[in-house]
Backbone as a ProteinNet text record, in pm:
[ID]
protein_1_A
[PRIMARY]
MATTLDNKSSQLPEWFRPLFWSYNFAALDLGNNKRTIVVHTINYGDLKHWRWLKNYYGEKALREILASLPATELKLRAGRLAELLFNFKLNYAPRGAH
[TERTIARY]
-5217.3	-5239.3	-5112.9	-5125	-5057.3	-4908.5	-4834	-4643	-4603.6	-4530.5	-4437.6	-4300.4	-4239.5	-4108.7	-4033.3	-3974.2	-3931.4	-3912.7	-4050.5	-4125.7	-4147.3	-4031.3	-4031.7	-4074.4	-4132	-4123.5	-4170.9	-4100.2	-4061.8	-4211.6	-4335.9	-4406.9	-4538.3	-4641.9	-4800.3	-4848.2	-4949	-5028.7	-5081.6	-5129.9	-5190.1	-5286.3	-5379.1	-5561.6	-5494.4	-5392.4	-5390.1	-5384.5	-5377.1	-5376.8	-5453.8	-5599.6	-5657.3	-5688.1	-5575.4	-5590.1	-5533.3	-5381.6	-5304.3	-5294.8	-5439.5	-5440	-5337.3	-5290.7	-5238.9	-5088.3	-5028.1	-4901.9	-4868	-4722.4	-4687.5	-4634.1	-4748.8	-4808.6	-4680.6	-4584.9	-4541.2	-4400.1	-4389.8	-4237.7	-4269.1	-4383.6	-4400.3	-4308.6	-4232.8	-4154.9	-4226.1	-4272	-4272.1	-4205.7	-4054.7	-3998.7	-3980.3	-3960	-3894	-4016.9	-4125.6	-4243.6	-4317.8	-4314.9	-4396.4	-4552.3	-4453.6	-4548.3	-4645.3	-4643	-4711.8	-4809.3	-4800.4	-4837.7	-4948	-4903.7	-5022.2	-5060.9	-5099.2	-5149.1	-5262.7	-5221.2	-5316.6	-5417	-5309.4	-5458.5	-5550.3	-5520.3	-5586.6	-5703.2	-5639.5	-5777.8	-5863.5	-5799.8	-5865	-5916.8	-5810.7	-5880.4	-6024.9	-6000.2	-6117.1	-6039.1	-6162.4	-6065.2	-6007.1	-6035.3	-5923.9	-5783.3	-5776.9	-5658.2	-5566.3	-5644.9	-5594.4	-5497	-5584.6	-5539.1	-5403.8	-5381.5	-5250.9	-5161.2	-5201.3	-5085.8	-5040.2	-5117.7	-5067.3	-5051	-5072.1	-4981.9	-4816.2	-4842.9	-4684.2	-4600.3	-4648.3	-4563.4	-4573.2	-4681.4	-4710.9	-4769.4	-4851.8	-4925	-4854.9	-4725.2	-4705.4	-4587.4	-4539.1	-4454.3	-4564.3	-4736.3	-4827.2	-4854.5	-4842.3	-4949.5	-4822.3	-4682.6	-4617.8	-4617.9	-4611.1	-4621.8	-4762.2	-4871.8	-4982.2	-4959.5	-4982.2	-4949.1	-4832.1	-4745.3	-4684	-4699.4	-4864.9	-4859.4	-4966.4	-4966.2	-5025.8	-5211.5	-5268.3	-5448.3	-5479.4	-5427.5	-5473.9	-5455.8	-5403.4	-5319.1	-5442.6	-5507.6	-5598.6	-5683.3	-5807.2	-5939.5	-6037.2	-6113	-6141.9	-6203.2	-6290.3	-6348.8	-6255.4	-6206.2	-6070.3	-5993.1	-5954.9	-5862.3	-5906.9	-5997.7	-6100	-6088.7	-6158.2	-6171.1	-6016	-5912.3	-5761.1	-5726.2	-5765.4	-5726.9	-5804.1	-5921.9	-5964.7	-5963.2	-5900.1	-5845	-5678.2	-5598.8	-5536.4	-5387.4	-5498.4	-5464.1	-5411.8	-5410.3	-5278.9	-5426	-5316.2	-5409.7	-5328	-5415.9	-5388.4	-5317	-5220.4	-5151.1	-5234.7	-5283.8	-5366	-5227	-5256.7	-5126.1	-5193.1	-5125.7	-5188.5	-5223.2	-5302.4	-5369.8	-5299.1	-5269.1	-5152.5	-5223	-5142.6	-5254.4	-5340	-5448	-5485.3	-5456.5
3044.9	3229.4	3267.1	3252.7	3316.3	3276.2	3395.2	3384.9	3353	3284.1	3254.1	3368.7	3371.8	3411.7	3396	3238.8	3147.3	3172.4	3176.8	3209.1	3366.2	3407	3577.5	3692.7	3704	3838.2	3949.9	4095	4162	4276.2	4202.4	4305.1	4269.9	4331.6	4306.7	4253.5	4136.4	4057.5	4200.8	4172.6	4257.3	4330.8	4236.5	4269.1	4324.7	4408.7	4511.8	4651.1	4634.4	4840.2	4871.1	4823.3	4962	5025.6	4955.1	5005.1	5095.7	5111.9	5158.3	5323.6	5351.1	5434.2	5551.6	5578.4	5748.8	5701.8	5571.5	5525.6	5452.8	5441.7	5401	5287.8	5200.8	5080	4970.6	4992.5	4955	4892	5031.7	5077.9	4988.8	4973.3	4931.3	4760.7	4824.1	4687.6	4606.1	4488.6	4439.6	4451.3	4436.2	4432.3	4589.5	4671.2	4794.1	4887	4835	4941.8	4854.4	4751.7	4670.9	4769.6	4875.4	4943	5017.6	5082.2	5152.3	5016.2	4909.5	4814.3	4727.9	4740.3	4656.2	4767.8	4896.9	4995.8	5055	5050.7	5071.1	4935.9	4824.3	4685.7	4630.4	4709.7	4717.3	4810.2	4937.3	5047.3	5002.4	4973	4986.5	4844	4713.2	4598.5	4500.9	4414.2	4331.5	4214.1	4101.7	3983.6	3913.3	3899.4	3873.1	3944.2	4044	4101.4	4088.7	4103.3	4076.5	3935.1	3861.5	3687.7	3665.7	3738.8	3781.3	3804	3944.1	3977.7	3861.4	3859.5	3729	3623.9	3525.9	3433.5	3501.5	3610.5	3671.7	3670.6	3795	3860.6	3715.6	3606.6	3616.5	3680	3623.9	3631.5	3720.2	3652.4	3748.9	3868.8	3884.2	3991.2	4137	4032.9	4179.3	4159.4	4104.9	4179.1	4322.5	4233.4	4376.5	4479.5	4507.4	4629.8	4705.4	4666.5	4673.3	4704.4	4719.1	4692.2	4834.9	4843.8	4996.3	5068.2	5088.4	5191.9	5234	5383.9	5465.1	5475.9	5435.7	5394	5494.6	5601.4	5702.5	5681.4	5548.5	5554.9	5448.1	5369.7	5330.3	5337.9	5360.4	5367.1	5308.5	5388.8	5309.9	5170.5	5143.4	5025.9	4895.5	4901	4840.5	4831	4930	4848	4793.8	4835.6	4732.7	4549.1	4565.1	4466.9	4377.4	4435.6	4396.4	4336.7	4437.5	4442.1	4254.2	4222	4128	3994.3	3993.8	3925.7	3821.6	3930.7	3950.7	3947	3965.4	3935.8	4053.6	4119.1	4289.5	4392.8	4498.3	4596.5	4717.2	4821.6	4929.2	5039.2	5090.1	5143.4	5332.3	5320.1	5504.8	5557.7	5695.5	5777.5	5779.3	5855.8	5861.7	6030.2	6087.7	6188.5	6244.8	6409.6	6501.9	6469.3	6486.4	6523.8	6645	6653.5	6797.8	6862.7
7516.2	7589.3	7636.8	7835.6	7901.7	7811.8	7843.7	7890.1	8006.6	8009.3	8118.8	8120.8	8208.5	8218.9	8104.7	8143.4	8112.7	7948.7	7877.6	7752.1	7709	7762.4	7782.3	7599.7	7598.7	7505.8	7623.1	7482.9	7582.2	7542.4	7434.8	7472.9	7489	7496	7527.5	7389.6	7424.7	7342.1	7285.4	7177.7	7064.1	7101.6	7236.5	7263.6	7382.5	7365.4	7518.1	7420.6	7345.9	7267.4	7305.4	7312	7334.9	7465.2	7607	7697.6	7729.2	7669.1	7615.4	7499.2	7533.1	7393.4	7411.6	7523	7546.6	7565.3	7484.2	7552.9	7350.6	7360.5	7220.2	7227.4	7213	7237.5	7208.4	7099.3	7046.2	7134.2	7188.7	7285	7408.8	7504.6	7618.4	7645	7752	7756.7	7873.1	7850.4	7970.7	8132.2	8107.6	8187.4	8262.7	8202.6	8228.2	8224.6	8199.5	8200.6	8290.2	8374.1	8445.1	8526.2	8623.2	8691.1	8610.4	8511.1	8417.6	8370.3	8289.8	8294.9	8353.1	8486.6	8593.8	8610.6	8642.5	8681.4	8607.1	8448.7	8345.8	8302.3	8321.6	8321.8	8426.5	8531.9	8697.4	8649.3	8608.8	8569.8	8475.4	8322.9	8215.6	8134.5	8210.9	8186.6	8246.4	8183.9	8252	8281.7	8332.3	8405.3	8336.8	8216.7	8063.3	8117.6	8092.7	8124.6	8263	8333.2	8521.2	8483.4	8411.2	8452.3	8363.2	8228.7	8232.1	8264.1	8355.7	8423.8	8512.9	8581.4	8715	8681.5	8524.4	8499	8426	8329.1	8310.3	8458.8	8568.1	8603.1	8768.9	8751	8893	8984.9	9068.7	9177.9	9237.7	9328.9	9437.6	9364.8	9293.1	9237.7	9216	9127.4	9144	9220.4	9323.1	9450.6	9512.9	9521.3	9521.7	9538.6	9377.2	9315.6	9282.6	9306.1	9397.5	9498.4	9611.2	9775	9753	9681.6	9632.9	9605.8	9536.6	9482	9613.4	9548.4	9665.7	9610.8	9674.4	9640.7	9526.5	9509.2	9430.2	9313.7	9264.4	9128.2	9066.5	9145.3	9131.1	9118.2	9033.7	9016.6	9162.9	9166.2	9385.9	9350.3	9270	9255.6	9147.1	9102.3	8990.6	9192.7	9264.5	9299.8	9473.8	9499.9	9584.7	9556.1	9391.7	9331.6	9364.4	9304.3	9308	9464.3	9523.6	9677.2	9687.9	9680.3	9744.4	9624.3	9503	9419.3	9423.8	9452.3	9448.1	9655.1	9743.1	9892.1	9928.6	9887.8	9978	10004.3	10067.3	10120.9	10056.2	10002.5	9930.2	10023.7	9949.1	10060.1	10052.1	10194.6	10178.1	10235.3	10211.1	10275.4	10396.6	10488.1	10655	10625.6	10701.7	10683.3	10781.4	10812.3	10887.4	11018.7	11126.9	11243.2	11276.4	11325.2	11380.5	11521.4
[MASK]
++++++++++++++++++++++++++++++++++++++++++++++++++++++++++++++++++++++++++++++++++++++++++++++++++

């Protein structure tokens, strides 16, 4: 089931299609659209989708992508769960000084 980078396909598995209702699914590229794919999958996918991301991109790369995102790009609950599962901290913007 899991695709590795060595056995690379540039397309998401068909069972990801419902997560990307607002995108041209056939045009999504696993390399070029990595950030979009990760954000959308974390926000709208389930554990099966998350496992696929981890197996495809690797935990380290996935953690780096997630840690680089502003916290507002992830739904609150999904972001918190991703923090626990992938061992990273969301990037909260500092508040202005008063």
